[in-house]
C-alpha positions as CSV (number, residue, x, y, z in Angstrom):
1,M,103.3,94.6,113.9
2,S,104.1,97.8,112.1
3,R,107.8,98.3,111.8
4,I,107.5,102.1,111.9
5,G,104.9,102.0,114.7
6,K,107.1,99.8,116.9
7,K,109.9,102.4,116.9
8,P,109.8,104.7,119.9
9,V,110.1,108.5,119.3
10,A,113.0,110.0,121.2
11,I,112.2,113.2,123.0
12,P,115.2,115.7,122.5
13,Q,116.5,118.1,125.2
14,G,114.3,121.2,125.5
15,V,111.1,119.5,124.2
16,D,108.1,119.1,126.5
17,V,105.5,116.5,125.6
18,K,102.1,116.4,127.5
19,L,99.3,113.8,127.1
20,A,95.7,114.7,128.0
21,G,93.5,111.8,127.1
22,S,93.9,111.2,123.4
23,E,95.4,114.7,122.8
24,I,99.1,115.1,122.6
25,K,100.9,118.5,122.9
26,V,104.5,119.0,121.9
27,K,106.3,122.2,122.9
28,G,109.8,123.1,121.9
29,P,112.1,126.0,121.1
30,K,110.5,126.7,117.6
31,G,106.9,126.5,118.7
32,E,104.0,124.4,119.9
33,L,101.9,121.7,118.1
34,Q,98.9,119.6,119.2
35,W,97.1,116.7,117.7
36,V,94.3,114.3,118.7
37,C,95.3,110.6,118.4
38,P,92.8,108.3,116.7
39,E,90.8,105.8,118.7
40,N,92.3,102.4,119.6
41,T,95.9,103.8,119.6
42,A,97.5,104.3,123.0
43,V,100.4,106.8,123.4
44,S,102.6,106.7,126.5
45,I,105.8,108.4,127.6
46,K,108.6,106.2,129.1
47,E,112.1,107.4,129.8
48,K,112.3,110.3,127.4
49,E,110.6,108.2,124.6
50,I,107.1,108.3,123.2
51,I,105.7,104.8,122.6
52,V,102.6,104.2,120.3
53,E,100.6,101.0,120.8
54,R,97.4,99.7,119.1
55,A,94.5,98.0,120.7
56,D,94.1,95.0,118.3
57,D,95.1,93.8,114.8
58,Q,92.1,95.1,112.8
59,K,93.2,96.5,109.4
60,K,92.2,100.1,110.3
61,N,94.2,100.0,113.6
62,R,97.2,98.5,111.9
63,A,97.1,101.3,109.3
64,L,96.8,104.0,111.9
65,H,99.6,102.6,114.1
66,G,102.5,103.6,111.9
67,L,100.7,106.8,110.8
68,T,100.3,108.0,114.4
69,R,103.9,107.3,115.2
70,S,105.1,109.2,112.1
71,L,102.9,112.2,112.8
72,I,104.2,112.4,116.4
73,A,107.8,112.1,115.1
74,N,107.1,115.0,112.7
75,M,105.7,117.1,115.5
76,V,108.8,116.6,117.6
77,Q,111.1,117.3,114.6
78,G,109.0,120.4,113.7
79,V,109.3,122.0,117.2
80,T,113.1,121.3,117.4
81,E,114.4,121.9,113.8
82,G,111.4,123.2,111.9
83,Y,110.6,122.5,108.2
84,Q,111.2,124.3,105.0
85,R,110.0,124.1,101.5
86,V,111.6,125.9,98.5
87,L,109.8,126.9,95.3
88,D,111.5,128.1,92.2
89,I,109.9,130.6,89.8
90,T,110.8,130.0,86.1
91,G,109.8,132.3,83.3
92,V,110.7,135.7,81.9
93,G,109.2,138.5,84.1
94,Y,107.9,136.0,86.7
95,R,108.9,137.1,90.3
96,A,107.8,137.3,93.9
97,Q,107.9,139.8,96.7
98,V,107.1,139.4,100.4
99,Q,105.1,142.2,102.0
100,G,104.4,141.4,105.7
101,R,102.1,138.3,105.7
102,K,101.5,138.5,101.9
103,I,103.4,137.3,98.9
104,M,102.9,139.4,95.8
105,L,103.5,137.2,92.7
106,T,103.9,138.3,89.1
107,L,103.2,135.2,87.1
108,G,102.3,136.4,83.6
109,Y,98.7,137.2,84.3
110,S,97.2,140.7,83.6
111,H,97.3,141.4,87.3
112,A,99.6,140.6,90.3
113,V,98.5,137.7,92.4
114,E,98.3,138.3,96.1
115,F,98.8,135.2,98.3
116,L,98.0,135.5,102.1
117,L,100.2,133.4,104.3
118,P,98.5,131.4,107.1
119,E,99.5,131.8,110.7
120,G,102.7,129.9,111.6
121,I,104.2,130.0,108.1
122,N,106.9,132.5,107.1
123,A,108.2,133.2,103.7
124,A,111.4,134.7,102.3
125,V,112.4,135.5,98.8
126,D,116.0,135.5,97.4
127,Q,117.8,138.4,95.9
128,K,116.7,137.6,92.3
129,Q,113.1,137.3,93.4
130,T,112.9,133.8,91.7
131,Q,113.0,131.6,94.8
132,I,110.5,131.4,97.7
133,T,111.5,129.7,100.9
134,L,108.6,128.7,103.2
135,T,109.4,127.9,106.9
136,G,107.4,126.7,109.8
137,V,106.9,124.0,112.4
138,D,103.9,122.1,110.9
139,K,105.0,119.7,108.1
140,Q,101.5,119.3,106.8
141,K,100.7,123.0,106.7
142,I,104.1,123.8,104.9
143,G,103.3,121.2,102.2
144,Q,99.7,122.5,101.7
145,V,100.9,126.1,101.4
146,A,103.6,125.1,98.9
147,A,101.0,123.1,96.9
148,N,98.6,126.1,96.9
149,L,101.3,128.4,95.7
150,R,102.4,126.0,93.0
151,A,98.7,125.7,91.8
152,L,98.7,129.5,91.1
153,R,100.8,128.8,88.0
154,S,101.9,125.2,87.7
155,P,104.8,124.5,85.3
156,D,103.9,124.6,81.6
157,A,104.3,121.3,79.8
158,Y,106.2,122.8,76.8
159,K,108.5,125.5,78.2
160,G,108.5,124.7,81.9
161,K,107.4,128.2,82.9
162,G,105.7,128.6,86.3
163,L,106.2,127.7,89.9
164,R,107.8,124.4,90.8
165,Y,109.3,122.7,93.8
166,S,113.1,123.1,94.1
167,G,114.7,120.0,92.6
168,E,111.5,118.9,90.8
169,R,112.3,117.5,87.4
170,L,109.9,118.1,84.6
171,K,109.7,116.1,81.3
172,L,108.9,118.7,78.7
173,K,106.8,117.9,75.7
174,V,108.1,118.4,72.2
175,G,106.3,121.2,70.3
176,K,104.9,121.1,66.8
177,T,108.4,121.4,65.1
178,G,109.6,118.2,66.8
179,K,106.8,116.1,65.2
180,K,108.5,115.9,61.8
């Protein structure tokens, strides 16, 4: 049995969970999420807890058991607390501005880069314009948007200039002068 899959997911106060066949809908104070469960996994609600069970012990079903439980737990946490991802901008003249649903980035290119935010994701920039905070209810969507932003100018291997996740440690390469 999957250790993660066996754990029930507690339903906090103010969260409404509905099951319709293999589709699960979670609604809370921050928003609403829905997801279709894979075949051979049964989801049930008992006494303010969501329980995930699998049909048999095939390798595929064992792998999906824990994944299904984790995704449902992420949905519950997303609609109650939400998720946030912070990106740091490093480099002289590199900065960001939020204009409605767009982030305008100056990243050392000959032009400003315009990044359109998807629905359900909000962005805020700090006072120095060197830190972007992404917030939303969907953990996967937040991570994907953060990865897309980072890909616009990933950190340089020699100076470390570019967009990076907050707390990300980079091992910088030694330049030509360090070779002697």
